[in-house]
Biopython code that builds the backbone (N, CA, C, O; Angstrom):
import numpy as np
from Bio.PDB.StructureBuilder import StructureBuilder

atoms = [
    (1, "MET", "N", (1.066, -0.902, -0.296)),
    (1, "MET", "CA", (0.475, -0.076, 0.054)),
    (1, "MET", "C", (0.808, 1.544, -0.300)),
    (1, "MET", "O", (1.914, 1.857, 0.140)),
    (2, "SER", "N", (0.110, 2.647, -0.993)),
    (2, "SER", "CA", (0.838, 4.010, -1.064)),
    (2, "SER", "C", (1.164, 3.893, 0.934)),
    (2, "SER", "O", (0.957, 3.093, 1.847)),
    (3, "GLU", "N", (1.806, 5.322, 0.723)),
    (3, "GLU", "CA", (2.254, 5.792, 1.013)),
    (3, "GLU", "C", (2.643, 7.016, 1.269)),
    (3, "GLU", "O", (3.689, 7.129, 0.630)),
    (4, "GLY", "N", (2.336, 8.489, 2.084)),
    (4, "GLY", "CA", (2.072, 9.932, 1.814)),
    (4, "GLY", "C", (4.292, 10.150, 1.912)),
    (4, "GLY", "O", (5.287, 9.511, 2.253)),
    (5, "THR", "N", (4.127, 10.709, 1.672)),
    (5, "THR", "CA", (5.704, 11.415, 1.796)),
    (5, "THR", "C", (5.467, 12.858, 1.902)),
    (5, "THR", "O", (6.194, 13.279, 1.003)),
    (6, "ARG", "N", (5.005, 13.702, 2.341)),
    (6, "ARG", "CA", (4.432, 15.090, 3.240)),
    (6, "ARG", "C", (3.357, 14.342, 4.358)),
    (6, "ARG", "O", (2.573, 13.394, 4.302)),
    (7, "GLY", "N", (3.906, 15.605, 5.696)),
    (7, "GLY", "CA", (2.317, 15.577, 6.165)),
    (7, "GLY", "C", (3.752, 15.005, 7.451)),
    (7, "GLY", "O", (4.982, 14.963, 7.442)),
    (8, "PRO", "N", (2.385, 14.582, 8.626)),
    (8, "PRO", "CA", (2.995, 14.379, 9.732)),
    (8, "PRO", "C", (2.356, 12.284, 9.579)),
    (8, "PRO", "O", (1.600, 11.830, 8.720)),
    (9, "GLU", "N", (3.062, 11.480, 10.794)),
    (9, "GLU", "CA", (2.695, 10.858, 10.113)),
    (9, "GLU", "C", (1.309, 10.018, 10.239)),
    (9, "GLU", "O", (0.901, 11.018, 9.647)),
    (10, "THR", "N", (-0.177, 8.910, 10.478)),
    (10, "THR", "CA", (-0.838, 8.725, 10.416)),
    (10, "THR", "C", (-0.754, 8.543, 11.908)),
    (10, "THR", "O", (0.385, 8.667, 12.358)),
    (11, "LYS", "N", (-2.068, 8.174, 13.103)),
    (11, "LYS", "CA", (-1.832, 7.965, 14.191)),
    (11, "LYS", "C", (-2.209, 6.882, 14.537)),
    (11, "LYS", "O", (-1.854, 6.548, 15.668)),
    (12, "ILE", "N", (-3.006, 5.964, 13.793)),
    (12, "ILE", "CA", (-2.710, 4.310, 13.880)),
    (12, "ILE", "C", (-2.219, 3.988, 12.107)),
    (12, "ILE", "O", (-1.997, 4.633, 11.083)),
    (13, "SER", "N", (-2.241, 2.283, 12.672)),
    (13, "SER", "CA", (-1.885, 2.066, 11.268)),
    (13, "SER", "C", (-1.903, 2.331, 9.539)),
    (13, "SER", "O", (-1.993, 3.383, 8.906)),
    (14, "LYS", "N", (-1.814, 1.319, 9.216)),
    (14, "LYS", "CA", (-2.843, 1.166, 8.076)),
    (14, "LYS", "C", (-2.995, -0.019, 7.682)),
    (14, "LYS", "O", (-3.149, -0.496, 6.557)),
    (15, "TYR", "N", (-2.926, -0.587, 8.976)),
    (15, "TYR", "CA", (-3.725, -1.907, 8.043)),
    (15, "TYR", "C", (-4.404, -2.189, 9.261)),
    (15, "TYR", "O", (-4.475, -3.400, 9.469)),
    (16, "LYS", "N", (-5.093, -1.249, 10.411)),
    (16, "LYS", "CA", (-5.935, -0.861, 11.378)),
    (16, "LYS", "C", (-7.113, -0.239, 10.907)),
    (16, "LYS", "O", (-8.295, -0.404, 11.212)),
    (17, "ILE", "N", (-6.119, 1.085, 9.481)),
    (17, "ILE", "CA", (-7.465, 1.933, 8.267)),
    (17, "ILE", "C", (-7.918, 1.067, 7.842)),
    (17, "ILE", "O", (-9.106, 0.787, 7.996)),
    (18, "PHE", "N", (-6.665, 0.039, 6.836)),
    (18, "PHE", "CA", (-7.383, -1.175, 5.542)),
    (18, "PHE", "C", (-8.605, -1.903, 6.629)),
    (18, "PHE", "O", (-9.801, -1.959, 6.342)),
    (19, "ASN", "N", (-8.003, -2.423, 7.902)),
    (19, "ASN", "CA", (-9.310, -3.139, 8.146)),
    (19, "ASN", "C", (-10.849, -1.979, 8.628)),
    (19, "ASN", "O", (-11.950, -2.529, 8.650)),
    (20, "TYR", "N", (-10.799, -1.093, 8.828)),
    (20, "TYR", "CA", (-12.249, -0.113, 8.931)),
    (20, "TYR", "C", (-12.326, -0.100, 6.996)),
    (20, "TYR", "O", (-13.457, 0.286, 6.702)),
    (21, "ILE", "N", (-11.581, -0.362, 5.836)),
    (21, "ILE", "CA", (-12.090, 0.036, 4.622)),
    (21, "ILE", "C", (-12.912, -1.230, 4.407)),
    (21, "ILE", "O", (-13.998, -1.042, 3.860)),
    (22, "LEU", "N", (-12.645, -2.306, 4.687)),
    (22, "LEU", "CA", (-13.030, -4.029, 4.511)),
    (22, "LEU", "C", (-14.178, -4.001, 5.126)),
    (22, "LEU", "O", (-15.280, -4.227, 4.625)),
    (23, "TYR", "N", (-13.733, -3.498, 7.112)),
    (23, "TYR", "CA", (-15.217, -3.246, 7.354)),
    (23, "TYR", "C", (-16.161, -2.321, 6.438)),
    (23, "TYR", "O", (-17.149, -2.965, 6.084)),
    (24, "VAL", "N", (-16.157, -1.516, 6.138)),
    (24, "VAL", "CA", (-17.670, -0.078, 4.968)),
    (24, "VAL", "C", (-17.326, -1.163, 4.543)),
    (24, "VAL", "O", (-17.481, -2.063, 5.368)),
    (25, "LEU", "N", (-16.712, -1.617, 3.108)),
    (25, "LEU", "CA", (-17.265, -2.186, 2.080)),
    (25, "LEU", "C", (-17.801, -3.613, 2.483)),
    (25, "LEU", "O", (-18.835, -3.552, 1.817)),
    (26, "HIS", "N", (-17.872, -5.084, 3.194)),
    (26, "HIS", "CA", (-18.088, -6.115, 4.054)),
    (26, "HIS", "C", (-19.267, -4.892, 4.171)),
    (26, "HIS", "O", (-19.786, -4.567, 3.103)),
    (27, "THR", "N", (-19.826, -4.033, 5.689)),
    (27, "THR", "CA", (-20.764, -4.265, 5.894)),
    (27, "THR", "C", (-22.455, -3.448, 4.589)),
    (27, "THR", "O", (-23.686, -3.421, 4.566)),
    (28, "GLY", "N", (-21.198, -2.946, 3.748)),
    (28, "GLY", "CA", (-22.091, -1.867, 2.755)),
    (28, "GLY", "C", (-22.781, -0.687, 3.814)),
    (28, "GLY", "O", (-23.944, -0.385, 3.548)),
    (29, "ILE", "N", (-21.994, 0.152, 5.261)),
    (29, "ILE", "CA", (-22.408, 0.975, 5.366)),
    (29, "ILE", "C", (-21.553, 2.173, 4.778)),
    (29, "ILE", "O", (-20.347, 2.090, 4.548)),
    (30, "GLN", "N", (-22.524, 3.573, 4.514)),
    (30, "GLN", "CA", (-22.409, 4.480, 4.563)),
    (30, "GLN", "C", (-20.615, 4.626, 5.392)),
    (30, "GLN", "O", (-19.990, 4.115, 6.322)),
    (31, "TRP", "N", (-20.415, 5.704, 4.272)),
    (31, "TRP", "CA", (-18.667, 6.620, 4.986)),
    (31, "TRP", "C", (-18.897, 7.030, 6.927)),
    (31, "TRP", "O", (-18.363, 7.034, 8.037)),
    (32, "ASP", "N", (-20.012, 7.292, 6.206)),
    (32, "ASP", "CA", (-20.250, 8.214, 7.535)),
    (32, "ASP", "C", (-20.694, 8.300, 8.946)),
    (32, "ASP", "O", (-20.868, 9.155, 9.815)),
    (33, "GLN", "N", (-20.840, 6.508, 8.705)),
    (33, "GLN", "CA", (-21.604, 6.168, 9.690)),
    (33, "GLN", "C", (-20.987, 5.099, 10.087)),
    (33, "GLN", "O", (-21.541, 4.238, 10.770)),
    (34, "LEU", "N", (-18.931, 4.999, 9.433)),
    (34, "LEU", "CA", (-18.355, 4.437, 11.101)),
    (34, "LEU", "C", (-17.921, 5.205, 11.553)),
    (34, "LEU", "O", (-17.418, 6.295, 11.279)),
    (35, "LYS", "N", (-18.250, 4.201, 12.879)),
    (35, "LYS", "CA", (-17.192, 4.780, 13.547)),
    (35, "LYS", "C", (-16.065, 3.853, 14.459)),
    (35, "LYS", "O", (-16.077, 2.776, 15.055)),
    (36, "PRO", "N", (-15.517, 4.472, 14.307)),
    (36, "PRO", "CA", (-13.779, 4.027, 14.216)),
    (36, "PRO", "C", (-13.429, 4.153, 16.105)),
    (36, "PRO", "O", (-13.960, 5.003, 16.819)),
    (37, "TYR", "N", (-12.428, 3.085, 16.605)),
    (37, "TYR", "CA", (-12.523, 2.874, 17.981)),
    (37, "TYR", "C", (-11.827, 4.491, 19.256)),
    (37, "TYR", "O", (-10.754, 5.072, 19.413)),
    (38, "LYS", "N", (-12.982, 4.565, 19.748)),
    (38, "LYS", "CA", (-12.929, 5.921, 19.915)),
    (38, "LYS", "C", (-11.880, 6.845, 19.721)),
    (38, "LYS", "O", (-10.888, 7.388, 20.207)),
    (39, "ASN", "N", (-12.546, 6.745, 18.859)),
    (39, "ASN", "CA", (-12.442, 8.012, 18.289)),
    (39, "ASN", "C", (-10.675, 8.542, 17.927)),
    (39, "ASN", "O", (-9.950, 9.482, 18.251)),
    (40, "GLU", "N", (-10.595, 7.621, 17.292)),
    (40, "GLU", "CA", (-9.477, 7.634, 16.803)),
    (40, "GLU", "C", (-8.848, 8.189, 15.586)),
    (40, "GLU", "O", (-7.706, 8.582, 15.353)),
    (41, "VAL", "N", (-9.936, 8.105, 14.871)),
    (41, "VAL", "CA", (-9.550, 8.901, 13.421)),
    (41, "VAL", "C", (-10.971, 9.029, 12.604)),
    (41, "VAL", "O", (-11.791, 8.146, 12.349)),
    (42, "HIS", "N", (-10.985, 10.676, 12.222)),
    (42, "HIS", "CA", (-11.923, 10.167, 11.402)),
    (42, "HIS", "C", (-12.141, 9.539, 10.013)),
    (42, "HIS", "O", (-11.165, 9.125, 9.386)),
    (43, "TRP", "N", (-13.281, 9.459, 9.552)),
    (43, "TRP", "CA", (-14.460, 8.709, 8.688)),
    (43, "TRP", "C", (-13.744, 9.108, 7.496)),
    (43, "TRP", "O", (-13.184, 8.170, 6.929)),
    (44, "SER", "N", (-13.588, 10.438, 6.874)),
    (44, "SER", "CA", (-13.323, 11.132, 7.044)),
    (44, "SER", "C", (-11.643, 10.780, 5.460)),
    (44, "SER", "O", (-11.505, 10.706, 4.239)),
    (45, "ASN", "N", (-10.960, 10.707, 6.547)),
    (45, "ASN", "CA", (-9.698, 10.386, 6.663)),
    (45, "ASN", "C", (-9.202, 8.298, 6.266)),
    (45, "ASN", "O", (-8.136, 7.814, 5.884)),
    (46, "ILE", "N", (-10.427, 7.687, 6.566)),
    (46, "ILE", "CA", (-10.200, 6.962, 6.418)),
    (46, "ILE", "C", (-10.832, 6.858, 4.863)),
    (46, "ILE", "O", (-10.379, 5.842, 4.337)),
    (47, "TYR", "N", (-11.681, 7.542, 4.015)),
    (47, "TYR", "CA", (-12.473, 6.794, 3.179)),
    (47, "TYR", "C", (-10.597, 7.938, 2.039)),
    (47, "TYR", "O", (-9.764, 7.563, 1.213)),
    (48, "ARG", "N", (-10.756, 8.692, 2.444)),
    (48, "ARG", "CA", (-9.308, 9.343, 1.327)),
    (48, "ARG", "C", (-8.472, 8.180, 1.725)),
    (48, "ARG", "O", (-9.124, 7.259, 1.235)),
    (49, "TRP", "N", (-7.990, 7.925, 1.996)),
    (49, "TRP", "CA", (-7.246, 6.614, 2.184)),
    (49, "TRP", "C", (-7.893, 5.391, 1.532)),
    (49, "TRP", "O", (-7.130, 4.511, 1.134)),
    (50, "HIS", "N", (-9.020, 5.256, 1.399)),
    (50, "HIS", "CA", (-9.349, 4.341, 0.797)),
    (50, "HIS", "C", (-9.636, 4.633, -1.175)),
    (50, "HIS", "O", (-9.533, 3.811, -2.086)),
    (51, "ASN", "N", (-9.967, 5.950, -1.225)),
    (51, "ASN", "CA", (-9.363, 6.871, -2.831)),
    (51, "ASN", "C", (-7.984, 6.972, -3.137)),
    (51, "ASN", "O", (-7.431, 7.369, -4.162)),
    (52, "LYS", "N", (-7.535, 6.555, -2.100)),
    (52, "LYS", "CA", (-5.978, 7.162, -2.567)),
    (52, "LYS", "C", (-5.528, 5.723, -3.480)),
    (52, "LYS", "O", (-5.001, 5.367, -4.534)),
    (53, "TRP", "N", (-6.237, 5.150, -2.072)),
    (53, "TRP", "CA", (-5.450, 3.844, -2.601)),
    (53, "TRP", "C", (-6.133, 3.118, -4.105)),
    (53, "TRP", "O", (-5.789, 2.263, -4.921)),
    (54, "SER", "N", (-7.191, 3.956, -3.902)),
    (54, "SER", "CA", (-7.788, 2.910, -5.174)),
    (54, "SER", "C", (-7.399, 3.306, -6.381)),
    (54, "SER", "O", (-7.227, 2.452, -7.250)),
    (55, "LYS", "N", (-7.167, 4.807, -6.684)),
    (55, "LYS", "CA", (-6.366, 5.825, -7.372)),
    (55, "LYS", "C", (-5.366, 4.513, -8.031)),
    (55, "LYS", "O", (-5.235, 3.968, -9.127)),
    (56, "ASP", "N", (-4.875, 4.406, -6.895)),
    (56, "ASP", "CA", (-3.179, 3.907, -7.325)),
    (56, "ASP", "C", (-2.244, 3.234, -7.949)),
    (56, "ASP", "O", (-1.086, 3.362, -8.347)),
    (57, "GLY", "N", (-3.940, 1.743, -7.875)),
    (57, "GLY", "CA", (-3.391, 0.826, -7.960)),
    (57, "GLY", "C", (-2.773, -0.367, -7.296)),
    (57, "GLY", "O", (-2.406, -1.453, -7.744)),
    (58, "SER", "N", (-2.764, 0.411, -5.508)),
    (58, "SER", "CA", (-2.691, -0.565, -4.640)),
    (58, "SER", "C", (-3.269, -2.495, -4.258)),
    (58, "SER", "O", (-3.050, -3.673, -3.974)),
    (59, "TYR", "N", (-4.312, -1.123, -4.659)),
    (59, "TYR", "CA", (-5.542, -2.603, -4.190)),
    (59, "TYR", "C", (-5.049, -3.863, -4.959)),
    (59, "TYR", "O", (-4.577, -4.929, -4.561)),
    (60, "GLU", "N", (-5.496, -3.057, -6.993)),
    (60, "GLU", "CA", (-4.859, -4.275, -8.038)),
    (60, "GLU", "C", (-3.111, -5.086, -7.420)),
    (60, "GLU", "O", (-3.004, -6.310, -7.342)),
    (61, "MET", "N", (-2.253, -4.391, -7.154)),
    (61, "MET", "CA", (-0.949, -4.566, -6.135)),
    (61, "MET", "C", (-1.257, -5.466, -4.635)),
    (61, "MET", "O", (-0.985, -6.596, -5.043)),
    (62, "LEU", "N", (-1.445, -5.553, -3.942)),
    (62, "LEU", "CA", (-2.225, -6.350, -2.977)),
    (62, "LEU", "C", (-3.223, -8.113, -4.133)),
    (62, "LEU", "O", (-2.828, -9.265, -4.308)),
    (63, "PHE", "N", (-4.083, -7.627, -4.443)),
    (63, "PHE", "CA", (-4.100, -8.798, -4.847)),
    (63, "PHE", "C", (-3.447, -10.080, -5.580)),
    (63, "PHE", "O", (-3.433, -11.306, -5.472)),
    (64, "LYS", "N", (-2.864, -8.959, -6.466)),
    (64, "LYS", "CA", (-1.208, -10.086, -7.393)),
    (64, "LYS", "C", (-0.716, -10.220, -6.111)),
    (64, "LYS", "O", (-0.906, -11.377, -5.738)),
    (65, "PHE", "N", (-0.225, -9.620, -5.360)),
    (65, "PHE", "CA", (1.399, -10.442, -4.633)),
    (65, "PHE", "C", (0.863, -11.691, -3.542)),
    (65, "PHE", "O", (1.745, -12.361, -3.006)),
    (66, "SER", "N", (-0.811, -12.038, -3.173)),
    (66, "SER", "CA", (-1.080, -12.234, -2.423)),
    (66, "SER", "C", (-1.753, -13.577, -3.690)),
    (66, "SER", "O", (-2.638, -14.292, -3.217)),
    (67, "VAL", "N", (-1.604, -13.683, -4.229)),
    (67, "VAL", "CA", (-2.034, -14.326, -5.236)),
    (67, "VAL", "C", (-0.901, -15.539, -5.700)),
    (67, "VAL", "O", (-0.945, -16.762, -5.560)),
    (68, "GLU", "N", (-0.223, -14.948, -6.104)),
    (68, "GLU", "CA", (1.199, -15.811, -6.108)),
    (68, "GLU", "C", (1.754, -15.893, -4.813)),
    (68, "GLU", "O", (2.769, -16.590, -4.849)),
    (69, "GLU", "N", (1.518, -15.494, -3.757)),
    (69, "GLU", "CA", (1.926, -15.928, -2.441)),
    (69, "GLU", "C", (1.143, -16.366, -2.355)),
    (69, "GLU", "O", (1.115, -16.429, -1.126)),
    (70, "LEU", "N", (-0.214, -17.100, -2.847)),
    (70, "LEU", "CA", (-0.468, -18.381, -1.830)),
    (70, "LEU", "C", (0.003, -19.238, -3.108)),
    (70, "LEU", "O", (0.252, -20.417, -2.856)),
    (71, "ASN", "N", (0.169, -18.801, -4.509)),
    (71, "ASN", "CA", (0.544, -20.096, -5.112)),
    (71, "ASN", "C", (1.630, -19.978, -5.531)),
    (71, "ASN", "O", (1.608, -19.994, -6.761)),
    (72, "ASP", "N", (3.147, -19.801, -4.902)),
    (72, "ASP", "CA", (3.782, -20.160, -4.303)),
    (72, "ASP", "C", (4.670, -21.063, -3.223)),
    (72, "ASP", "O", (5.752, -21.631, -3.368)),
    (73, "TYR", "N", (3.670, -20.952, -1.947)),
    (73, "TYR", "CA", (3.052, -21.811, -1.185)),
    (73, "TYR", "C", (2.698, -23.075, -1.515)),
    (73, "TYR", "O", (3.148, -24.047, -0.908)),
    (74, "GLY", "N", (1.646, -23.192, -2.759)),
    (74, "GLY", "CA", (0.974, -24.413, -3.104)),
    (74, "GLY", "C", (-0.716, -24.679, -1.946)),
    (74, "GLY", "O", (-1.418, -25.676, -1.779)),
    (75, "LYS", "N", (-0.804, -23.235, -1.370)),
    (75, "LYS", "CA", (-2.584, -23.286, -0.888)),
    (75, "LYS", "C", (-3.432, -22.493, -2.685)),
    (75, "LYS", "O", (-4.522, -21.932, -2.570)),
    (76, "LEU", "N", (-3.070, -22.541, -3.458)),
    (76, "LEU", "CA", (-3.870, -21.902, -4.409)),
    (76, "LEU", "C", (-4.903, -22.732, -4.779)),
    (76, "LEU", "O", (-4.181, -23.729, -4.775)),
    (77, "ASP", "N", (-5.439, -22.952, -4.937)),
    (77, "ASP", "CA", (-6.494, -24.276, -5.519)),
    (77, "ASP", "C", (-7.486, -24.183, -6.726)),
    (77, "ASP", "O", (-8.689, -23.928, -6.784)),
    (78, "LEU", "N", (-6.034, -24.648, -8.176)),
    (78, "LEU", "CA", (-6.620, -23.627, -9.526)),
    (78, "LEU", "C", (-7.658, -25.138, -9.989)),
    (78, "LEU", "O", (-7.651, -25.600, -11.130)),
    (79, "SER", "N", (-8.519, -25.738, -8.798)),
    (79, "SER", "CA", (-9.232, -27.156, -9.907)),
    (79, "SER", "C", (-10.480, -26.383, -10.573)),
    (79, "SER", "O", (-10.978, -26.486, -11.694)),
    (80, "ILE", "N", (-10.886, -25.352, -9.170)),
    (80, "ILE", "CA", (-12.749, -24.561, -9.886)),
    (80, "ILE", "C", (-11.631, -22.823, -9.256)),
    (80, "ILE", "O", (-10.763, -22.583, -8.417)),
    (81, "LEU", "N", (-12.476, -21.990, -10.408)),
    (81, "LEU", "CA", (-12.027, -21.332, -10.936)),
    (81, "LEU", "C", (-12.936, -20.209, -11.680)),
    (81, "LEU", "O", (-13.170, -20.216, -12.888)),
    (82, "HIS", "N", (-13.432, -19.194, -10.704)),
    (82, "HIS", "CA", (-14.727, -18.287, -11.008)),
    (82, "HIS", "C", (-13.877, -17.105, -11.007)),
    (82, "HIS", "O", (-13.329, -16.366, -10.190)),
    (83, "GLY", "N", (-14.083, -17.332, -13.166)),
    (83, "GLY", "CA", (-13.816, -15.670, -13.886)),
    (83, "GLY", "C", (-14.412, -14.626, -13.900)),
    (83, "GLY", "O", (-14.032, -13.588, -14.440)),
    (84, "ASP", "N", (-15.939, -14.896, -12.989)),
    (84, "ASP", "CA", (-16.750, -13.752, -13.738)),
    (84, "ASP", "C", (-17.240, -13.055, -12.828)),
    (84, "ASP", "O", (-17.697, -13.820, -11.979)),
    (85, "GLY", "N", (-17.380, -12.082, -12.569)),
    (85, "GLY", "CA", (-17.669, -10.794, -11.752)),
    (85, "GLY", "C", (-18.742, -10.047, -11.631)),
    (85, "GLY", "O", (-18.781, -9.318, -10.640)),
    (86, "SER", "N", (-19.766, -10.024, -12.483)),
    (86, "SER", "CA", (-20.743, -9.296, -13.132)),
    (86, "SER", "C", (-21.765, -9.827, -12.375)),
    (86, "SER", "O", (-21.895, -10.983, -11.974)),
    (87, "ASN", "N", (-22.832, -8.392, -12.140)),
    (87, "ASN", "CA", (-23.998, -8.774, -11.516)),
    (87, "ASN", "C", (-25.466, -8.689, -12.815)),
    (87, "ASN", "O", (-25.805, -7.861, -13.660)),
    (88, "THR", "N", (-25.941, -9.898, -12.402)),
    (88, "THR", "CA", (-27.840, -9.966, -13.560)),
    (88, "THR", "C", (-28.073, -9.199, -12.266)),
    (88, "THR", "O", (-27.592, -9.412, -11.153)),
    (89, "LEU", "N", (-29.567, -7.546, -12.972)),
    (89, "LEU", "CA", (-30.449, -7.244, -12.281)),
    (89, "LEU", "C", (-31.524, -7.609, -12.784)),
    (89, "LEU", "O", (-31.910, -7.399, -13.934)),
    (90, "ALA", "N", (-32.167, -8.293, -11.765)),
    (90, "ALA", "CA", (-34.171, -8.450, -12.243)),
    (90, "ALA", "C", (-34.731, -7.077, -11.338)),
    (90, "ALA", "O", (-34.792, -6.923, -10.118)),
    (91, "LYS", "N", (-35.049, -6.299, -12.288)),
    (91, "LYS", "CA", (-35.572, -5.040, -12.341)),
    (91, "LYS", "C", (-37.705, -4.888, -11.078)),
    (91, "LYS", "O", (-38.696, -4.878, -11.808)),
    (92, "LYS", "N", (-37.785, -4.863, -10.628)),
    (92, "LYS", "CA", (-38.845, -5.005, -9.325)),
    (92, "LYS", "C", (-39.684, -4.711, -10.794)),
    (92, "LYS", "O", (-39.377, -3.900, -11.668)),
    (93, "GLY", "N", (-40.604, -5.453, -10.769)),
    (93, "GLY", "CA", (-42.237, -5.832, -11.610)),
    (93, "GLY", "C", (-41.139, -5.546, -13.362)),
    (93, "GLY", "O", (-41.476, -4.620, -14.100)),
    (94, "ALA", "N", (-40.177, -6.272, -13.668)),
    (94, "ALA", "CA", (-40.660, -5.965, -15.775)),
    (94, "ALA", "C", (-41.301, -7.386, -15.842)),
    (94, "ALA", "O", (-41.569, -8.343, -15.116)),
    (95, "ASN", "N", (-41.401, -6.921, -17.276)),
    (95, "ASN", "CA", (-42.000, -8.022, -17.065)),
    (95, "ASN", "C", (-41.305, -9.046, -18.481)),
    (95, "ASN", "O", (-40.109, -8.876, -18.720)),
    (96, "ASN", "N", (-42.034, -9.987, -19.287)),
    (96, "ASN", "CA", (-41.015, -10.855, -20.602)),
    (96, "ASN", "C", (-40.396, -10.515, -21.668)),
    (96, "ASN", "O", (-39.354, -11.084, -21.994)),
    (97, "TRP", "N", (-40.950, -9.502, -22.406)),
    (97, "TRP", "CA", (-40.747, -8.869, -23.468)),
    (97, "TRP", "C", (-39.470, -8.738, -23.494)),
    (97, "TRP", "O", (-39.153, -8.363, -22.365)),
    (98, "ASP", "N", (-38.472, -8.843, -24.197)),
    (98, "ASP", "CA", (-38.240, -8.701, -25.714)),
    (98, "ASP", "C", (-37.233, -7.491, -26.275)),
    (98, "ASP", "O", (-36.012, -7.355, -26.356)),
    (99, "ILE", "N", (-38.350, -6.721, -26.604)),
    (99, "ILE", "CA", (-38.156, -5.341, -26.477)),
    (99, "ILE", "C", (-37.760, -4.265, -25.593)),
    (99, "ILE", "O", (-37.898, -4.466, -24.387)),
    (100, "ARG", "N", (-37.356, -3.309, -25.931)),
    (100, "ARG", "CA", (-37.606, -2.551, -24.289)),
    (100, "ARG", "C", (-37.829, -1.805, -24.971)),
    (100, "ARG", "O", (-37.571, -2.112, -26.135)),
    (101, "GLY", "N", (-38.455, -0.319, -24.730)),
    (101, "GLY", "CA", (-38.840, 0.760, -24.012)),
    (101, "GLY", "C", (-39.950, 1.042, -25.230)),
    (101, "GLY", "O", (-40.032, 1.723, -26.252)),
    (102, "ILE", "N", (-41.011, -0.226, -24.223)),
    (102, "ILE", "CA", (-42.661, -0.178, -24.484)),
    (102, "ILE", "C", (-42.958, -0.329, -23.750)),
    (102, "ILE", "O", (-42.892, -1.244, -22.930)),
    (103, "ASN", "N", (-43.905, 1.614, -23.922)),
    (103, "ASN", "CA", (-44.272, 1.881, -22.878)),
    (103, "ASN", "C", (-46.250, 0.778, -22.484)),
    (103, "ASN", "O", (-47.168, 0.332, -23.171)),
    (104, "ILE", "N", (-45.885, 0.863, -20.972)),
    (104, "ILE", "CA", (-46.347, -0.769, -20.657)),
    (104, "ILE", "C", (-47.974, -0.141, -21.057)),
    (104, "ILE", "O", (-48.701, -0.815, -21.787)),
    (105, "LYS", "N", (-48.457, 1.241, -20.484)),
    (105, "LYS", "CA", (-49.325, 2.183, -20.041)),
    (105, "LYS", "C", (-50.614, 1.780, -21.223)),
    (105, "LYS", "O", (-51.721, 1.243, -21.230)),
    (106, "LYS", "N", (-49.468, 2.553, -22.354)),
    (106, "LYS", "CA", (-50.412, 2.792, -24.230)),
    (106, "LYS", "C", (-50.554, 0.935, -23.595)),
    (106, "LYS", "O", (-51.634, 0.606, -23.105)),
    (107, "GLU", "N", (-49.436, -0.090, -23.674)),
    (107, "GLU", "CA", (-50.159, -1.450, -24.608)),
    (107, "GLU", "C", (-51.315, -1.493, -23.323)),
    (107, "GLU", "O", (-50.548, -2.158, -22.627)),
    (108, "ARG", "N", (-52.265, -1.368, -22.626)),
    (108, "ARG", "CA", (-52.802, -1.599, -21.371)),
    (108, "ARG", "C", (-54.289, -1.819, -21.725)),
    (108, "ARG", "O", (-55.129, -2.716, -21.641)),
    (109, "LYS", "N", (-54.204, -0.732, -22.100)),
    (109, "LYS", "CA", (-55.209, 0.640, -22.307)),
    (109, "LYS", "C", (-55.873, 0.373, -24.167)),
    (109, "LYS", "O", (-55.466, 0.464, -25.325)),
    (110, "PRO", "N", (-57.205, -0.018, -23.342)),
    (110, "PRO", "CA", (-58.301, -1.390, -24.209)),
    (110, "PRO", "C", (-58.358, -0.637, -25.780)),
    (110, "PRO", "O", (-58.974, -1.175, -26.700)),
]
sb = StructureBuilder()
sb.init_structure("model")
sb.init_model(0)
sb.init_chain("A")
sb.init_seg("    ")
for serial, (resi, resn, name, xyz) in enumerate(atoms, 1):
    if name == "N":
        sb.init_residue(resn, " ", resi, " ")
    sb.init_atom(name, np.array(xyz, "f"), 0.0, 1.0, " ", f" {name:<3s}", serial, name[0])
structure = sb.get_structure()
């Protein structure tokens, strides 16, 4: 994970900041609802670290190196591999028509 070159040192470790980020991403809470332990850091500072790490490629490097390390130690099972990360949405009240853009109200009028 990248670190800043200027300014004061952070009061808490990058490990704790990363765990707060994981908590927000896992639970789905809003950033401003995050309650750090004993107010050791403001939620906006944790968001800034998340924003910085997501833009500079730190998360991608972390994922890449962790997968490589698991593979080096023989702990990566490649017999089953799911590579699709897409989501399929079913909108509430959607109809089964193949044509998009049909006005349902006009179609239902007698």
